[in-house]
N, C-alpha and C positions, 0 to 999 in steps of 0.2 A: 112616371116622372122623372127628370135628368139632376143627377148631381152634379152641382162646378167643385171639382176640389183645387184650392190654390194653396199651397206650401209661402209661407213668408218668415224672410230671415232677412232684421232693420229695415224697415220697410214703411216706415210712419212717416212720410213726403210722399210715396206710391199711396198711404191707407189714406191721405187725405185728400184724394183725388176720386177715392170711388163714389162719391155720393154724385159728380158729372161724370166722369168719362167711365163707371161701372154699371151702377146698379142702374142707373134710366135707361142703357140700352138692354138689360137683360130683360129688364121690365118689359119693356114692347116688346123683343122676340116672343117672349113667355104671352105676352096677347095673342099676335101676328099667329102664333105655330098652335095657340091653345095647349098650351103646356107649361107644365109644372115645375120648376125650379127650386135647390134647395140649395145654399150654397157653404163650402163645411170651408171655413179656414183652418189649418195647421201653423200655427207662432209655435217655431221651431228654435227657440230658443233666443229669441230677439233681446239683443241688452240695449236698443230702445227704446222709444215709447207706443213701437208696434204694438204689443198686446192690450194696454189701455185703449187705445185709441178703436181697435175695431172689436177688442168688447163692447166699448160704448156705441157703437154702430149698429150689433146685436140688440142689444139692446130695444133699439127701434125696428128692430126689422124683425121678424116673425120667420126670411125665409133663409136667415145670417145664422150659422153654429160656427163656433168658437173652438178649436181645440188648443192642445198648448203642450210645450214639451218643453223641462225645468231648461233642457239644458239642451245645447245647437248639435244636432245629430245628423243633422245633413237633407239634402230633396229626396232624397229614393225615402228613405225615414219619414219623412214629413208626408212623403205621397201615401203610405202603409198606411199609415196612422188614418188618414183620409178614406180610403179605400172597405177599410174594418169598418168603419160607420156609419156609412151608407148603406141602405136598403132600395136605392133607385133601379131601376129598370137600365138605363145608362148611366155612363161616368164620362164627364168631361172634366180635363186639366189646362189649368191655365197658369204661367206665370205669374207672379206678383204685381212686375213692375210693366205688365200690358204690353210688352213689348211683341207680341199676336195679340190683334184687337177683338176687346168682345164681339163687334161690330161683323165679324168674321162666324161669328158660332153659328151662322145659319148656312153656312157656306158645306161644315159639320153635317148638319140637320138634313138638310139636301140632301146629301151622298147619301146618307145610312137612311134617309127615307125611301130614297132610289133602288138602294142595291143590298141591304141591308145584312151588308158583312160586318161581320167580330170586329172591325175596327176601323176607323178615320181617322187617315190624320193627316196635318196641316206641313205640307212643303214649301219652302221660299224658294226650289230649285225647278216646280216646273213652268214657270214662266220666267220669262226675263226681265230684271226691273222690279222686282220683289225684293231684292237684297242690297238695296243702293244705301242705305242707311248704317250697316255692318262696316265694323272698323276693318280695314284689311287683315289684322291678326288674328281676328277670330273668323272671316273668313276662309284664309289659307285654310284654317286647324278646321275649321266644318267640312272643304269642300275634302279636305285630305281623309277624315276619318269614314264618313260616309263611301266614301272611292272603297275603302278598302274592306268594308261590312257588304257594302255590294258584291263585292267579289268574291266573300267568303259563306255570304247566304247562297248565291248564287239567285239571285233575286232583282226585278229591276225596280229595286227600292232608292229613290230620292235622294231619300234622307232618315237620318234612325234616330237623330239627338232632338227634334225638337220637344217641348211637353204641349202642345197642343193639338190632342186628339180629342176623339169621343170614340169608346170602348161599351163593348156589350158587358154588363156586369156579369153576369153567368160565366162570361166565357174568361173574366181578368183575375177573379176569384178564384179560379182554378190554378193560375200562375205560384208557382212555387219562387217568390221574386225574395231576394238575398242582399243586390244592390242597397247601399247607404246614400249614395249621392247620387249625384250629375247621369251618372250613366244608368241607370232605371230605365229613361227611355229606352235607349239603345236592346237590354237587356228586354223590356215588354215587347218591343217591335219584332226583335230576334226570337226567341218564343214563341209566338204570333206564329209569326213565316216558319219555322223549325215544326212548329208543329199541323199545320196545313192551315191556320185560320186564314180569312178571306180579310185582307189588307187593302183598302180605296184611301188615294194619297189625290190631294185637295189642294191647288195654288191659292199659299194666302201668302201674305207679305209680312215680312221681319222687321221690325221701324225696332230704333236705337231707345234705350230707356232715356225715359225723361228726369227719375228720379235717383239717386244714390248710385251707388257702383255694383259692378255685378260680382256678382261670388266665386264666380268657375274662376281654379288654380288652374292652369293651365299644364304643368309638372303633373299636377297630381292628375287630374284627368287620362293624362295623357297613360299613365301606368293605370287607372282603372280599365279605359279602351283598350288596351294592350290584353292586358287581363280578361275583359269581356271578350277578347277575339278565338283567346286563348280556349274560354271553355263551351263557343260559337264549336270547333274546331273537334273539339271533344265530343260533343254529343249528335254534331249531324256529320263527323267523317268516319267516328271511331265509336261512334254509337253507344257512350259509356256515359253515365250520369252527370248532367249537368253541374253539382256541386264532389268536391274533389272528395 
């Protein structure tokens, strides 16, 4: 069984597209791979009609579960809520705006079936032409952050920040995750690599979001990632606990 965990925050327009762009794709993949999926949406304190709309979908689909945060707590908090609820063997994380397309889920599943790693991580850096829709500012920020993580971790990882990944649930749930925001993806991959878990990267395209606005606060994310890098140094080089 595979759980797909998707955090939601003010994404009512994207939710409207799921009946065409998400569920038919997942249904097709489930049939082709003879796999059972359940989809866990975590509404992270949305102020629009996101919760109303996704709850209506859940009433029609037995494979959809909706969890709710009364207040906005951040992507990391939403993912951790989803992780705690699932009993699946594998967990796939996706963003709600479908900038990583569900059509690429088979890329994750195929890599897992071939190598059985603890994590399969989608990366738009493995091939040219996979980030053509990304804005120059976001591209510059992403390249800079990933370069710094690669130096600190001393691993040939091309991208630590994307949410589009497959995890073995038993290993993911062993991690003591503390991040509440977007940097949770960097925390997970860093702890996997420091712990000696196998991480396999696969090429996937990163698209421009179709509806709504990005929730990333660049200034806050710079601070959060610098703090994350400090913790990597603490743990990997000073052999001290991750938490201060």
